Structure formats: structure tokens, C-alpha cells
N, C-alpha and C positions, 0 to 999 in steps of 0.2 A: 406718614406714621402716624397714627390715632389719635384722636385729639384726648385730654381731662378726663374728658366726660365720657368719650367712649371707652376710657380705662377705667373711669369709677364704676360704669353700666356692666363691663365686664367681670370686674372685682367682685360686684353685690351677685352677679347672678352665678356664679362659680360657690359664695359662700352660700349660695340658696341651697347649691346640690350639694353641697357637702353635708351641708344638715340633714335632707334627703338622706343619702348615704348610709350617714351614721343613724339615725333613725332605722333602718331596714337593717342594718346590721344588728344591732341590739334589739331588734325583734327575732330576729331568724336565728340569732342565737338563745334566746328567752322558750322558742318552740323546738329548736333542736334536743335540747337535754328532754325533752317529753317524747320527739319522734326518735331519739337515739335509745333510752329503754327500751320500747313496746316494740325494736327492732331486734335490739338483744335479746329481749325475754321471749320472742317469737323463735329464734333461733334453734334452741336445743329440743323444741317441738316437732317443728318439723323435720330436724335432721333423725330423731327417733321415730317418726312416722315413715320416711323414707326405707327407715334399717326394716320394720315391721312389714311396710310392705315387701320390701326385697327377700324377705323371709319368706314370705306368703305366697309369694309371685314364684318361686323357685319350685313349688309344688304344683303347681296350677297351671303355669305356662304352658307347660307339652300335654295339658288333658283337651281332649276336643271340646269345644265349646268354649274355650276360655274368654275373658270378658276383653272388649277390644279394646277399651282402656287400660287393658294392661299387655295385651301384647300388637297393639295395632290394626290393621287391616290388613298386613300380611303383604303389601307393596309400598313402593317407596317412589311413589311418581308425584305427589300432591303434598307439600309441605305450607302447612302453617306458622309463622310467627308473630308471638304476641308479644309486641315492644311494647316496653312500659317507660315513658317518660314523665316529666312534669308538665301541668297547663299551663304554667309559668316560668317568664324566664327571668333575667336578671341574675343569673347566678354563674358566668362563666361558662365551662365549655361541657357542664354539664350533661344537657341537653343533645349537645352536640357528638358527644364521645359513645354514648347509647345510639344516636342516630347513625352513625357512621360504621359500627360494628353491623348493625343490622340490613344497612345498604351493601356492605362489603358481601355477608352473607347468604343475597337476594341475588349479589351476582356471580357469585361462587356455586349456588345450586339451579342456576339458568342456565349457567357453563356447563353445567353436567347433564342439563337436558331436563331440569325437573321443571316443576308446576311451580308456583311460588303463590301465597296470598298471604297477606299483612294485616292482621286484627292490630288496631294503634288504641294502648292504653295510655289518653294523656294528649294534649292538643301538641304542642310541639312534635314529638313524634310524629305526628300525623301531617300536620303542614311541611315537614324535614320529607316526608317518603313520598309525599304526591308531587312534588317538585318532580320527581325522577319514575317513580311506580303507582299511579293514580289508576291503571288498571289491574294494578292487583290488591288495592284496597279493599277488603273484606269488613269493614266497618272499623267504626271510630267509636269512643268510650272517652267519657271526660269526667272527671271527678270536680271540676273547678265549681266552686262554693262552698265543698265540703270541709267542714270545719276538722273536723276528724274522721282517719280511714277506719273503716267500721269494718270487722270481717262478714258484713252480708254485701260492701261492696265487692268484694272477691269473689262471692258466690255466685252473683250475678254475673260476673266475667266466665267461672267456672260452666255455668248452668249453659251459657252460648257457646262456647267450646263443645259441650258436649252434644248440644243440640246439631253443631255443625258437626262434629261427629256422626251423629244416629244420622244424618242425610246424606252420608259418603262426602261431605268437603273435602278432604283431605286426609290423608293418612300418618303423616307424621309432623307432631304438635312441638315445637320450640319455645322458651320463655327466656328474651332478652331483655336484659334490666341492669340497674347500678346496684353494686353492693356495696355496701358503704362500710370502710375500712378502718377508716377516721375519720376526722374531722378535715382534713385538707389531704385524701385520697377514696377515693369511689373508682372500684374497677367493675368495668363492664362485664358482664358475664350471660353465657348461653346457656340454659340448662333445659336437658330434654323432658318433655310431660308427657307426650303418649304417639309411642309407646312407654311402658315405666320403664324407666332402667334397673334392669337386674343384672345381678352379676353371675355370669355361669361360672357353672361346675363348682367347683371350691374358693373363688375368687375372692369373697369376701370371707372367708374363714382364715385365708394364707393373708389379709389386709390387716385383719382387725384382730388375731388371734382366735385361739375357741370360741366356739359360739355355742347358748343353752339350745336344747330341741322343745319344742312345744306343741303338745297338742291346744287344738283347738273347737270349743264348744261353741257355737256350732260347726260345721263344716266350712273349710277354707275359702268353697265360692259362694257361699251365704256371707260368709265376713267382706269378702273381697266387694261385694256387691254392694255394700255399704260404704266402705272402707276406701274405695276407689274414686268416688264424687267427692270426700271429703280430703281427699289428700291434695287432689288436684285444686280445691280453693283454698287448702293450707299454703301451698308453696305455692300458688299468686297471691297469698295474705302475707306473707312474710317478703314475696320480690316487691310488692306497694309499700310495704311497713321500709324495707332498704332502701328504696327507693326516694323515699317521703324524709331519711334520715340524711341521705346520701344530696338528696335539694337545699337543706337548709345548712348541711354544713359546707357545701359549695357556695351557695348565695351570700351567707356570712365573710368567708374568706374574698369574694368576688367586691363586696359591699367595703370590708377593711381595706382593699386596693384602692377601690375608686376615691375612698375618702382619702388616702393618702396623695393619691394622685392631684385629687384637689386641692389639698394642703400646699403640695410642690407647685402649683398653676398659680393660688393666690401668691404665694412669694414671686415668684418670677413676675406677675402683675402688678404686683405692687412696689416693686423694683424699678420696673419700665416706668411705673406713673412716676415715684420719685425722681428719677432722673428726666423725663419730661417737664416736670414741673420747675426742677433746676433751671432746667435748659431755657422755660418761658421766663426763667426770672431774670436769669441770666442776659437774657438778650432786651428785656426791657430795661435792666438798668444800664446797658450800655446802650439803647438809644434813648434814656435819660442823660445819661453823660455827654453824648454827642452831641444833643439839643442843646444843652448848657454851655460847652464849649462852644458851640456854632453862634448863639449871641453872644 
């Protein structure tokens, strides 16, 4: 049985831990509000960009010399997975869930005879995937130390992907990240980036109703030359913002659970401490009474 000194030390240690988890919960909650507003503000722009790209792409995809970012290389042998996680932990299963989705995607593609390369954005995903797929890692990008995610960060990732495409480093590029749904719910998501997802035939019209017909000036090819790299950066930027909001939501929940668990542990240790103290007092009284009766 632990001594009273040991129990006091454990109680004080857990109380110190509870103070830390309470502070981390408050910090995560404060950062979550800003991160959530950024993620929600980026969604309409990114979705509209996808629709514009789909409209332009339908007219250009069948033309000779169509951009590789639009139609890919024409092959399906090498897949690049861009895995977005956080650089820090203490966020429950947040990083593990998206890393497991990436791991399953790698296993599935390799079972089909594909070659897989992994570009990790975030240290936690890189550390997880390197345990099993170190030879597939094409690079690691860390945003640790950034107070705020900016569009320039997404452009740097997009530029690296474009450079790999021009070098013939992959045929298909897929983005894997946590989509923010609510404070307690983040959804691991796969999104194809290259070739750009273009609905076939009238699929888009059937899904969303009548569509307006546009005439573009300059020509579609010239617009796509600027639009495709920008769309790639925008989709990555949205993923980074969604991932950031999801991280703070998950961390806030994890620290709230840790704080409550610490409180329950303090209650149990305090009860054990009081029982041990009472037992010691009772034993000392018995010893005193027994000594007095012996005299």
C-alpha cells in the first residue's frame, strides 16, 4: 500500500496535469473559432472554382494538347498521395484517422499493382507512414511554427506537386485530409487533384439542374493555363484550413476528456488518501490504548 507521502505526491502531480489540460483546452477553443471561420469561408470559393474548372474542362479535355494537370499523363501507374496532418499531437485520434486512411489507400493501390509515392504535409502523418512506407516517401513539409496558415503555404505545396508532375514523377495525385464537420466530428477525406475531376457528358447537368452557357475570352486553353495551378493551390489551401480547424476541435475535446479524467483520478486518490490516513490514526490509537492497558 502506498504511503501518505506517495499519495500526496500523486495527487499534486495529477492536479498539475489538470491545470495544463485545462489551459490547453482554453487555448484550443480560442484558436478553434478563428480556424473554423477561415475553413467555412474558404469552402464556397473552392467549390465554385471546381465547378468553373469542370465547365471549362469539358470543352478542352478532348482537344489534342490538353494540359496535363487537367487530363493527367494518360497512364495510371504511379499515384502520388498528398497526406495532410497536423505537426503536433495531443488531439485524440485526429492524426491517426487520416494516417490510417492513407495507409489503407497505399495498401489498396499496391495490391492493384500500382506504384505509390507519398508527400506528407505535417510531421505526425510523416512519422506514422514512415514506419511502414519509408521507401515511398517523396517528401515532407512541415508548417510547425506558423501562427497562421496562409495561401502562400498552399502555393508552395502546389508548386512542388506541379514540379513533380512535369518531371514525370506521378500519373495521378490524390489529396487526403480531415474535413471539418463539427467540433466533435472530423471526416477523413480523399480528393483527386490530378487529373482534375470532370463530370462525363451531362452528369453535372443531371446532378445540379440546368446550367448557364458561357463564352470565354480569351480562349479556354489560355484561361486553364492560369486557372489549373491556381485551383490546385486553392484546393490544398482549403484542405489545410479544414485540417487546422479539425485539429483544434479534436484537441479541445481531447483536453476536455483529459481534464475530466484527471478530476476523477484526484477524487479516487483523495478517497484512498483519507482511508489510509484514517487507518493509520486508528492503528496508532490501538497501539496507545494497548500500551496503556499493559501498564
